C-alpha positions in Angstrom: 60.1 -59.7 54.8 60.6 -61.1 58.2 57.4 -62.3 59.9 56.0 -59.7 62.4 58.3 -56.9 61.1 57.1 -54.1 58.8 59.5 -51.7 57.2 58.4 -48.6 55.4 60.8 -46.0 54.1 63.5 -47.4 56.3 61.4 -47.1 59.5 60.9 -50.5 61.2 57.6 -51.2 63.0 56.5 -54.3 64.8 53.9 -55.0 62.1 51.9 -53.3 59.5 49.0 -53.3 62.0 51.2 -51.5 64.6 52.2 -48.9 62.0 48.5 -48.3 61.1 47.6 -48.1 64.8 50.3 -45.5 65.4 49.1 -43.4 62.4 45.4 -43.7 63.5 46.2 -42.8 67.1 47.8 -39.6 65.8 51.5 -40.6 66.1 53.0 -38.7 63.1 56.3 -37.5 64.6 59.0 -39.7 63.3 61.9 -37.3 63.9 65.1 -38.2 65.7 65.9 -35.7 68.4 63.7 -33.2 66.7 65.5 -33.5 63.3 64.2 -35.2 60.2 65.0 -38.9 60.2 64.7 -39.1 56.4 62.2 -41.9 56.7 60.1 -40.7 53.8 56.9 -41.0 55.8 55.8 -37.5 54.7 56.6 -38.1 51.1 53.1 -38.1 49.7 51.6 -38.2 46.2 49.7 -35.0 46.7 51.5 -31.7 47.4 50.9 -28.0 47.2 53.0 -26.7 44.3 53.4 -23.4 42.6 53.4 -23.1 38.7 57.2 -22.4 38.9 57.8 -25.6 40.9 55.7 -27.7 38.5 57.7 -26.4 35.6 61.0 -26.9 37.3 60.2 -30.4 38.3 58.8 -31.3 34.9 62.1 -30.1 33.2 64.2 -31.8 35.8 62.6 -35.2 35.4 62.8 -34.9 31.6 66.5 -33.8 31.7 67.5 -36.5 34.1 65.2 -39.3 32.7 63.6 -39.9 36.1 61.2 -42.8 36.2 58.2 -43.2 38.5 58.9 -45.1 41.7 56.1 -47.2 43.2 55.9 -48.4 46.8 53.9 -51.5 47.4 53.4 -53.3 50.7 52.3 -56.9 50.1 48.8 -57.2 51.4 45.9 -59.6 50.7 43.8 -56.7 49.6 45.3 -54.4 47.0 45.9 -50.8 48.2 46.4 -47.5 46.4 50.0 -46.3 46.5 49.9 -42.7 47.9 53.6 -42.2 48.3 55.6 -39.7 46.2 56.6 -41.0 42.8 60.0 -39.5 43.3 60.8 -41.4 46.6 63.4 -44.1 46.0 63.5 -46.7 48.7 65.3 -49.3 46.6 68.8 -48.7 48.2 70.0 -48.8 51.8 68.8 -45.2 52.4 65.6 -43.5 51.3 66.3 -40.7 48.8 64.5 -38.1 46.8 65.1 -38.4 43.1 64.3 -34.6 42.6 66.1 -33.5 45.8 67.9 -30.6 44.0 64.6 -29.1 42.8 62.3 -30.4 45.5 59.4 -28.0 46.3 59.2 -25.5 49.1 56.8 -27.8 51.1 59.4 -30.6 51.0 62.3 -28.3 52.0 60.5 -26.8 55.0 58.2 -29.6 56.3 59.1 -31.4 59.6 56.6 -34.0 60.8 56.9 -32.8 64.4 55.5 -29.4 63.4 53.0 -29.9 60.6 51.0 -26.8 61.6 53.8 -24.6 60.4 53.3 -25.7 56.8 49.5 -25.1 57.0 50.2 -21.6 58.3 52.8 -20.9 55.6 50.6 -22.1 52.8 47.4 -20.3 53.7 49.2 -17.1 52.8 50.3 -18.3 49.4 47.5 -18.2 46.8 49.9 -19.4 44.2 50.0 -22.9 45.5 47.6 -25.6 44.4 47.2 -29.3 45.2 48.8 -31.5 42.6 48.5 -35.3 42.4 52.1 -36.0 41.4 51.7 -39.4 39.8 48.7 -38.2 37.7 50.4 -34.9 36.7 54.0 -36.0 36.0 53.3 -39.6 34.9 49.8 -39.5 33.3 50.2 -42.8 31.6 51.3 -44.6 34.6 
């Protein structure tokens, strides 16, 4: 990694410190002209899923032999990886390994309008928070 440059999910920041400052100051809109930039910044390890989505994802990862993806940023102090285990950043573009069966929250979320997701989910009692790595890959 080039000195002074931090790259996460194909988004380039001046440094990891700059990225953290942006997040802490409330900058969470990484869209390009109001459309998803596919940076993967919203791809988190904990999502609200329905029982149907859980079952569909479980079957899909088994059928397609999808392995866990871990995202690590080299830091002096170890950190917990809170990114989605299905987010693949190993190629030139960021991609979702379960894109064909991705959950509703992933299909509808746009980081420029996060309140829409909260409004949508509050009406759905069938959704529960799921820690993806723990649930789909319990042995790590």
